[in-house]
N, CA, C and O atoms as a GROMACS GRO file, in nm:
protein
  384
    1MET      N    1   4.449  18.926 -11.268
    1MET     CA    2   4.348  18.834 -11.247
    1MET      C    3   4.381  18.687 -11.313
    1MET      O    4   4.352  18.580 -11.261
    2ASN      N    5   4.444  18.704 -11.433
    2ASN     CA    6   4.480  18.581 -11.504
    2ASN      C    7   4.593  18.505 -11.428
    2ASN      O    8   4.596  18.382 -11.416
    3ASN      N    9   4.682  18.586 -11.380
    3ASN     CA   10   4.787  18.513 -11.289
    3ASN      C   11   4.739  18.452 -11.164
    3ASN      O   12   4.789  18.348 -11.121
    4LYS      N   13   4.640  18.517 -11.104
    4LYS     CA   14   4.573  18.452 -10.994
    4LYS      C   15   4.505  18.317 -11.025
    4LYS      O   16   4.512  18.225 -10.944
    5ARG      N   17   4.442  18.306 -11.134
    5ARG     CA   18   4.376  18.198 -11.192
    5ARG      C   19   4.473  18.076 -11.203
    5ARG      O   20   4.452  17.965 -11.154
    6GLU      N   21   4.585  18.114 -11.276
    6GLU     CA   22   4.692  18.017 -11.297
    6GLU      C   23   4.750  17.956 -11.171
    6GLU      O   24   4.777  17.836 -11.168
    7ARG      N   25   4.772  18.039 -11.064
    7ARG     CA   26   4.820  17.998 -10.936
    7ARG      C   27   4.722  17.899 -10.873
    7ARG      O   28   4.759  17.791 -10.826
    8ILE      N   29   4.597  17.940 -10.876
    8ILE     CA   30   4.487  17.855 -10.820
    8ILE      C   31   4.487  17.715 -10.897
    8ILE      O   32   4.484  17.608 -10.836
    9SER      N   33   4.490  17.723 -11.017
    9SER     CA   34   4.486  17.590 -11.104
    9SER      C   35   4.610  17.509 -11.081
    9SER      O   36   4.606  17.386 -11.080
   10TYR      N   37   4.724  17.579 -11.063
   10TYR     CA   38   4.850  17.510 -11.034
   10TYR      C   39   4.838  17.439 -10.896
   10TYR      O   40   4.873  17.322 -10.880
   11ILE      N   41   4.789  17.511 -10.803
   11ILE     CA   42   4.774  17.452 -10.658
   11ILE      C   43   4.675  17.342 -10.659
   11ILE      O   44   4.698  17.243 -10.590
   12ILE      N   45   4.570  17.350 -10.729
   12ILE     CA   46   4.474  17.238 -10.753
   12ILE      C   47   4.526  17.115 -10.820
   12ILE      O   48   4.498  17.002 -10.782
   13CYS      N   49   4.600  17.143 -10.919
   13CYS     CA   50   4.676  17.026 -10.984
   13CYS      C   51   4.766  16.950 -10.892
   13CYS      O   52   4.768  16.827 -10.888
   14LEU      N   53   4.842  17.029 -10.817
   14LEU     CA   54   4.938  16.982 -10.728
   14LEU      C   55   4.880  16.902 -10.612
   14LEU      O   56   4.927  16.796 -10.571
   15LEU      N   57   4.776  16.962 -10.565
   15LEU     CA   58   4.693  16.891 -10.460
   15LEU      C   59   4.633  16.748 -10.512
   15LEU      O   60   4.632  16.649 -10.440
   16VAL      N   61   4.587  16.750 -10.634
   16VAL     CA   62   4.540  16.632 -10.699
   16VAL      C   63   4.653  16.523 -10.704
   16VAL      O   64   4.636  16.408 -10.662
   17VAL      N   65   4.759  16.565 -10.755
   17VAL     CA   66   4.877  16.478 -10.770
   17VAL      C   67   4.918  16.415 -10.631
   17VAL      O   68   4.941  16.295 -10.616
   18VAL      N   69   4.924  16.506 -10.535
   18VAL     CA   70   4.981  16.464 -10.396
   18VAL      C   71   4.865  16.366 -10.343
   18VAL      O   72   4.904  16.262 -10.289
   19LEU      N   73   4.744  16.385 -10.351
   19LEU     CA   74   4.635  16.309 -10.304
   19LEU      C   75   4.639  16.169 -10.390
   19LEU      O   76   4.609  16.064 -10.333
   20PHE      N   77   4.668  16.171 -10.494
   20PHE     CA   78   4.676  16.039 -10.590
   20PHE      C   79   4.787  15.965 -10.531
   20PHE      O   80   4.762  15.849 -10.497
   21PHE      N   81   4.915  16.014 -10.511
   21PHE     CA   82   5.023  15.947 -10.457
   21PHE      C   83   4.991  15.885 -10.315
   21PHE      O   84   5.018  15.770 -10.283
   22ALA      N   85   4.932  15.976 -10.237
   22ALA     CA   86   4.896  15.923 -10.096
   22ALA      C   87   4.791  15.808 -10.108
   22ALA      O   88   4.796  15.712 -10.032
   23PHE      N   89   4.705  15.819 -10.196
   23PHE     CA   90   4.616  15.712 -10.210
   23PHE      C   91   4.692  15.582 -10.253
   23PHE      O   92   4.664  15.476 -10.199
   24CYS      N   93   4.777  15.590 -10.340
   24CYS     CA   94   4.851  15.476 -10.386
   24CYS      C   95   4.942  15.414 -10.285
   24CYS      O   96   4.962  15.293 -10.278
   25LEU      N   97   4.999  15.506 -10.205
   25LEU     CA   98   5.081  15.451 -10.084
   25LEU      C   99   4.994  15.380  -9.978
   25LEU      O  100   5.034  15.275  -9.927
   26ILE      N  101   4.884  15.430  -9.946
   26ILE     CA  102   4.788  15.365  -9.856
   26ILE      C  103   4.745  15.236  -9.911
   26ILE      O  104   4.748  15.139  -9.836
   27ILE      N  105   4.706  15.220 -10.028
   27ILE     CA  106   4.663  15.100 -10.089
   27ILE      C  107   4.773  15.000 -10.091
   27ILE      O  108   4.752  14.886 -10.048
   28GLY      N  109   4.887  15.034 -10.138
   28GLY     CA  110   5.006  14.939 -10.144
   28GLY      C  111   5.036  14.888  -9.998
   28GLY      O  112   5.060  14.769  -9.977
   29THR      N  113   5.033  14.988  -9.895
   29THR     CA  114   5.066  14.937  -9.763
   29THR      C  115   4.969  14.835  -9.704
   29THR      O  116   5.003  14.744  -9.628
   30ARG      N  117   4.840  14.858  -9.747
   30ARG     CA  118   4.719  14.772  -9.704
   30ARG      C  119   4.747  14.637  -9.773
   30ARG      O  120   4.726  14.532  -9.712
   31HIS      N  121   4.789  14.638  -9.886
   31HIS     CA  122   4.795  14.521  -9.968
   31HIS      C  123   4.913  14.435  -9.921
   31HIS      O  124   4.902  14.312  -9.922
   32ASP      N  125   5.026  14.494  -9.880
   32ASP     CA  126   5.142  14.432  -9.810
   32ASP      C  127   5.106  14.373  -9.679
   32ASP      O  128   5.151  14.263  -9.649
   33LYS      N  129   5.025  14.440  -9.596
   33LYS     CA  130   4.977  14.388  -9.475
   33LYS      C  131   4.884  14.262  -9.483
   33LYS      O  132   4.894  14.169  -9.403
   34GLN      N  133   4.792  14.266  -9.584
   34GLN     CA  134   4.709  14.150  -9.620
   34GLN      C  135   4.803  14.034  -9.658
   34GLN      O  136   4.792  13.925  -9.602
   35LYS      N  137   4.894  14.057  -9.754
   35LYS     CA  138   4.996  13.960  -9.801
   35LYS      C  139   5.067  13.887  -9.679
   35LYS      O  140   5.080  13.765  -9.674
   36GLU      N  141   5.112  13.976  -9.580
   36GLU     CA  142   5.188  13.922  -9.470
   36GLU      C  143   5.098  13.836  -9.390
   36GLU      O  144   5.140  13.729  -9.348
   37GLU      N  145   4.973  13.878  -9.366
   37GLU     CA  146   4.883  13.800  -9.276
   37GLU      C  147   4.858  13.664  -9.358
   37GLU      O  148   4.854  13.558  -9.295
   38ALA      N  149   4.842  13.666  -9.481
   38ALA     CA  150   4.819  13.536  -9.550
   38ALA      C  151   4.935  13.443  -9.547
   38ALA      O  152   4.916  13.321  -9.548
   39MET      N  153   5.059  13.496  -9.545
   39MET     CA  154   5.183  13.416  -9.526
   39MET      C  155   5.185  13.360  -9.388
   39MET      O  156   5.217  13.242  -9.370
   40VAL      N  157   5.150  13.440  -9.285
   40VAL     CA  158   5.161  13.384  -9.151
   40VAL      C  159   5.049  13.274  -9.131
   40VAL      O  160   5.071  13.173  -9.064
   41ASN      N  161   4.936  13.297  -9.188
   41ASN     CA  162   4.833  13.187  -9.188
   41ASN      C  163   4.881  13.064  -9.249
   41ASN      O  164   4.865  12.956  -9.192
   42ARG      N  165   4.942  13.075  -9.364
   42ARG     CA  166   4.985  12.970  -9.444
   42ARG      C  167   5.102  12.905  -9.367
   42ARG      O  168   5.113  12.782  -9.375
   43TRP      N  169   5.178  12.965  -9.302
   43TRP     CA  170   5.296  12.915  -9.219
   43TRP      C  171   5.238  12.839  -9.099
   43TRP      O  172   5.303  12.743  -9.056
   44ASN      N  173   5.127  12.870  -9.041
   44ASN     CA  174   5.060  12.804  -8.929
   44ASN      C  175   5.151  12.747  -8.819
   44ASN      O  176   5.141  12.632  -8.775
   45ARG      N  177   5.234  12.833  -8.783
   45ARG     CA  178   5.342  12.802  -8.663
   45ARG      C  179   5.434  12.696  -8.702
   45ARG      O  180   5.489  12.633  -8.611
   46GLY      N  181   5.463  12.665  -8.836
   46GLY     CA  182   5.543  12.564  -8.859
   46GLY      C  183   5.485  12.422  -8.883
   46GLY      O  184   5.555  12.323  -8.905
   47VAL      N  185   5.348  12.422  -8.876
   47VAL     CA  186   5.280  12.297  -8.885
   47VAL      C  187   5.194  12.299  -9.025
   47VAL      O  188   5.124  12.395  -9.055
   48HIS      N  189   5.206  12.198  -9.096
   48HIS     CA  190   5.124  12.199  -9.231
   48HIS      C  191   4.984  12.153  -9.190
   48HIS      O  192   4.968  12.043  -9.137
   49ALA      N  193   4.882  12.235  -9.216
   49ALA     CA  194   4.743  12.212  -9.175
   49ALA      C  195   4.696  12.098  -9.257
   49ALA      O  196   4.603  12.032  -9.211
   50GLY      N  197   4.744  12.066  -9.367
   50GLY     CA  198   4.688  11.955  -9.448
   50GLY      C  199   4.697  11.821  -9.406
   50GLY      O  200   4.607  11.738  -9.413
   51CYS      N  201   4.832  11.803  -9.355
   51CYS     CA  202   4.867  11.662  -9.304
   51CYS      C  203   4.920  11.651  -9.164
   51CYS      O  204   4.938  11.542  -9.110
   52GLY      N  205   4.948  11.773  -9.102
   52GLY     CA  206   4.981  11.770  -8.966
   52GLY      C  207   5.148  11.760  -8.954
   52GLY      O  208   5.205  11.762  -8.845
   53GLY      N  209   5.210  11.750  -9.071
   53GLY     CA  210   5.360  11.744  -9.064
   53GLY      C  211   5.416  11.880  -9.034
   53GLY      O  212   5.344  11.980  -9.032
   54ASN      N  213   5.554  11.883  -9.010
   54ASN     CA  214   5.621  11.997  -8.970
   54ASN      C  215   5.704  12.049  -9.089
   54ASN      O  216   5.763  11.971  -9.164
   55PHE      N  217   5.708  12.190  -9.105
   55PHE     CA  218   5.788  12.250  -9.209
   55PHE      C  219   5.931  12.242  -9.169
   55PHE      O  220   5.967  12.272  -9.054
   56GLU      N  221   6.010  12.204  -9.257
   56GLU     CA  222   6.158  12.203  -9.222
   56GLU      C  223   6.234  12.298  -9.319
   56GLU      O  224   6.203  12.300  -9.438
   57TYR      N  225   6.326  12.370  -9.274
   57TYR     CA  226   6.396  12.470  -9.364
   57TYR      C  227   6.481  12.387  -9.454
   57TYR      O  228   6.546  12.291  -9.413
   58GLN      N  229   6.479  12.425  -9.574
   58GLN     CA  230   6.555  12.353  -9.694
   58GLN      C  231   6.662  12.437  -9.735
   58GLN      O  232   6.776  12.393  -9.721
   59GLN      N  233   6.645  12.562  -9.789
   59GLN     CA  234   6.757  12.637  -9.850
   59GLN      C  235   6.697  12.782  -9.865
   59GLN      O  236   6.578  12.811  -9.857
   60MET      N  237   6.801  12.866  -9.888
   60MET     CA  238   6.765  13.007  -9.914
   60MET      C  239   6.808  13.027 -10.066
   60MET      O  240   6.916  12.983 -10.106
   61ILE      N  241   6.724  13.090 -10.145
   61ILE     CA  242   6.760  13.122 -10.279
   61ILE      C  243   6.764  13.279 -10.284
   61ILE      O  244   6.670  13.350 -10.250
   62ALA      N  245   6.877  13.320 -10.328
   62ALA     CA  246   6.902  13.463 -10.336
   62ALA      C  247   6.928  13.513 -10.492
   62ALA      O  248   6.993  13.447 -10.572
   63GLY      N  249   6.874  13.623 -10.517
   63GLY     CA  250   6.902  13.702 -10.642
   63GLY      C  251   6.981  13.825 -10.612
   63GLY      O  252   7.036  13.846 -10.504
   64GLN      N  253   6.982  13.901 -10.708
   64GLN     CA  254   7.064  14.031 -10.676
   64GLN      C  255   6.995  14.128 -10.577
   64GLN      O  256   7.067  14.204 -10.512
   65SER      N  257   6.863  14.131 -10.564
   65SER     CA  258   6.797  14.207 -10.469
   65SER      C  259   6.683  14.150 -10.405
   65SER      O  260   6.587  14.217 -10.367
   66TRP      N  261   6.695  14.021 -10.392
   66TRP     CA  262   6.577  13.945 -10.327
   66TRP      C  263   6.633  13.822 -10.269
   66TRP      O  264   6.741  13.778 -10.309
   67ARG      N  265   6.558  13.759 -10.170
   67ARG     CA  266   6.575  13.637 -10.106
   67ARG      C  267   6.456  13.564 -10.083
   67ARG      O  268   6.356  13.625 -10.046
   68SER      N  269   6.455  13.427 -10.103
   68SER     CA  270   6.334  13.350 -10.064
   68SER      C  271   6.393  13.233  -9.980
   68SER      O  272   6.504  13.183 -10.001
   69TYR      N  273   6.310  13.195  -9.884
   69TYR     CA  274   6.347  13.089  -9.795
   69TYR      C  275   6.248  12.972  -9.825
   69TYR      O  276   6.127  12.992  -9.828
   70VAL      N  277   6.299  12.857  -9.845
   70VAL     CA  278   6.221  12.729  -9.894
   70VAL      C  279   6.207  12.642  -9.775
   70VAL      O  280   6.307  12.614  -9.708
   71TYR      N  281   6.082  12.593  -9.743
   71TYR     CA  282   6.059  12.509  -9.644
   71TYR      C  283   5.982  12.390  -9.702
   71TYR      O  284   5.906  12.411  -9.797
   72ARG      N  285   5.996  12.262  -9.648
   72ARG     CA  286   5.935  12.149  -9.698
   72ARG      C  287   5.866  12.072  -9.582
   72ARG      O  288   5.923  12.055  -9.474
   73CYS      N  289   5.747  12.027  -9.610
   73CYS     CA  290   5.678  11.938  -9.512
   73CYS      C  291   5.743  11.810  -9.489
   73CYS      O  292   5.775  11.741  -9.585
   74ASP      N  293   5.764  11.773  -9.376
   74ASP     CA  294   5.833  11.632  -9.352
   74ASP      C  295   5.745  11.516  -9.376
   74ASP      O  296   5.796  11.405  -9.394
   75LYS      N  297   5.618  11.532  -9.379
   75LYS     CA  298   5.526  11.420  -9.408
   75LYS      C  299   5.494  11.408  -9.553
   75LYS      O  300   5.526  11.305  -9.614
   76CYS      N  301   5.435  11.505  -9.611
   76CYS     CA  302   5.379  11.498  -9.751
   76CYS      C  303   5.476  11.564  -9.851
   76CYS      O  304   5.453  11.543  -9.970
   77GLY      N  305   5.577  11.639  -9.820
   77GLY     CA  306   5.674  11.695  -9.910
   77GLY      C  307   5.635  11.819  -9.982
   77GLY      O  308   5.698  11.863 -10.078
   78LEU      N  309   5.519  11.877  -9.927
   78LEU     CA  310   5.486  12.028  -9.989
   78LEU      C  311   5.588  12.113  -9.962
   78LEU      O  312   5.645  12.113  -9.853
   79VAL      N  313   5.619  12.194 -10.061
   79VAL     CA  314   5.726  12.293 -10.066
   79VAL      C  315   5.664  12.432 -10.061
   79VAL      O  316   5.580  12.464 -10.144
   80VAL      N  317   5.706  12.515  -9.964
   80VAL     CA  318   5.653  12.662  -9.964
   80VAL      C  319   5.766  12.760  -9.954
   80VAL      O  320   5.866  12.727  -9.891
   81THR      N  321   5.758  12.874 -10.008
   81THR     CA  322   5.862  12.961 -10.000
   81THR      C  323   5.805  13.090  -9.946
   81THR      O  324   5.688  13.123  -9.967
   82PHE      N  325   5.895  13.166  -9.870
   82PHE     CA  326   5.859  13.296  -9.804
   82PHE      C  327   5.978  13.391  -9.839
   82PHE      O  328   6.093  13.358  -9.866
   83PRO      N  329   5.923  13.520  -9.832
   83PRO     CA  330   6.036  13.627  -9.857
   83PRO      C  331   6.129  13.640  -9.740
   83PRO      O  332   6.235  13.702  -9.753
   84HIS      N  333   6.093  13.585  -9.627
   84HIS     CA  334   6.180  13.610  -9.510
   84HIS      C  335   6.174  13.484  -9.432
   84HIS      O  336   6.084  13.401  -9.450
   85GLN      N  337   6.281  13.470  -9.337
   85GLN     CA  338   6.284  13.343  -9.271
   85GLN      C  339   6.173  13.346  -9.169
   85GLN      O  340   6.149  13.448  -9.104
   86MET      N  341   6.102  13.230  -9.154
   86MET     CA  342   5.996  13.219  -9.057
   86MET      C  343   6.045  13.158  -8.934
   86MET      O  344   6.134  13.074  -8.936
   87GLU      N  345   5.985  13.203  -8.817
   87GLU     CA  346   6.030  13.150  -8.684
   87GLU      C  347   5.935  13.050  -8.632
   87GLU      O  348   5.814  13.062  -8.646
   88PHE      N  349   5.998  12.939  -8.567
   88PHE     CA  350   5.914  12.844  -8.510
   88PHE      C  351   5.873  12.902  -8.370
   88PHE      O  352   5.956  12.955  -8.295
   89TYR      N  353   5.743  12.889  -8.341
   89TYR     CA  354   5.704  12.926  -8.210
   89TYR      C  355   5.670  12.802  -8.134
   89TYR      O  356   5.619  12.703  -8.186
   90THR      N  357   5.700  12.814  -8.005
   90THR     CA  358   5.666  12.703  -7.917
   90THR      C  359   5.592  12.766  -7.797
   90THR      O  360   5.606  12.885  -7.768
   91SER      N  361   5.515  12.685  -7.730
   91SER     CA  362   5.430  12.743  -7.621
   91SER      C  363   5.516  12.812  -7.508
   91SER      O  364   5.473  12.905  -7.440
   92GLY      N  365   5.640  12.756  -7.496
   92GLY     CA  366   5.730  12.811  -7.381
   92GLY      C  367   5.786  12.948  -7.424
   92GLY      O  368   5.826  13.024  -7.336
   93SER      N  369   5.789  12.981  -7.544
   93SER     CA  370   5.863  13.114  -7.584
   93SER      C  371   5.766  13.222  -7.618
   93SER      O  372   5.808  13.335  -7.643
   94GLU      N  373   5.628  13.190  -7.620
   94GLU     CA  374   5.538  13.294  -7.638
   94GLU      C  375   5.489  13.364  -7.515
   94GLU      O  376   5.468  13.298  -7.413
   95GLU      N  377   5.468  13.494  -7.519
   95GLU     CA  378   5.413  13.564  -7.409
   95GLU      C  379   5.263  13.565  -7.414
   95GLU      O  380   5.200  13.591  -7.516
   96ASP      N  381   5.212  13.535  -7.303
   96ASP     CA  382   5.053  13.539  -7.291
   96ASP      C  383   5.009  13.693  -7.263
   96ASP      O  384   4.890  13.722  -7.251
   0.00000   0.00000   0.00000
């Protein structure tokens, strides 16, 4: 009887741990997706919404395990960084 209770409590603890990690994974994935959407909105197809200037690629900054790509607005000089290289979209290259 005691052995059966230990098994059940072990299975319940294991289930709680698995559900906790699954929850953390889902929340992390959702946060990454929201961060990506915010980055795309900030990029605004290469046009600075504040002044209407175009973002121009300046440089890539790299560390041991990361990279950042730096862009600067040609009108006001605003500098923005992204973790990956952004693509310029033109109306001719987009599919409707």
